[in-house]
C-alpha positions, 0 to 999 in steps of 0.5 A, a space after each residue: 500462429 497462436 503460440 507466441 501470443 499464447 506464451 506471452 499471456 503465460 509468461 504475463 500470468 507467471 510473472 503477476 503469480 511471482 509478484 503475488 507471492 513475493 508481496 504475500 511472503 515478504 517480511 513484513 514491516 509492522 504498520 506502526 514502523 511505517 507510520 512512524 517513518 513516514 511521520 518522521 519524513 514529513 514532519 508529522 506526528 503518528 497520532 496526526 496520521 491516525 487522526 482521521 483529519 482531512 488536512 491535505 498533508 495528513 491525508 497524503 501522509 495516510 495515502 503513503 502509509 497505504 501504499 506502503 503497507 499494501 502494495 510494498 509490504 503485503 499488509 491487507 487493506 483491513 489491517 492498515 484500515 484499522 490501524 489508521 482509523 479509516 475504512 478499508 475502501 479509504 485505504 483502497 483509494 489512497 493506495 490508487 491515488 499513491 500508485 498514481 503519483 509514483 
């Protein structure tokens, strides 16, 4: 009776492991390139995205860069934080915010 539930759990765990490994071994796009692409799409200079400004458009751009870098290309939050000039916790918070709006 427990077997189908157990197999579902195993399948879920295997899928999560596959996703983790795919993200870990993806060809990483440089963070600078992600900043430039997001800046180009939103009409912002890369220097503004890395400025630490609290203007809404710039904060949203940083959240998008954080999301793309951490969730889609597998960069660590600490690496992204260094480029953006913010704390690691801010990058993780921004990533969650961007995931909610996805």
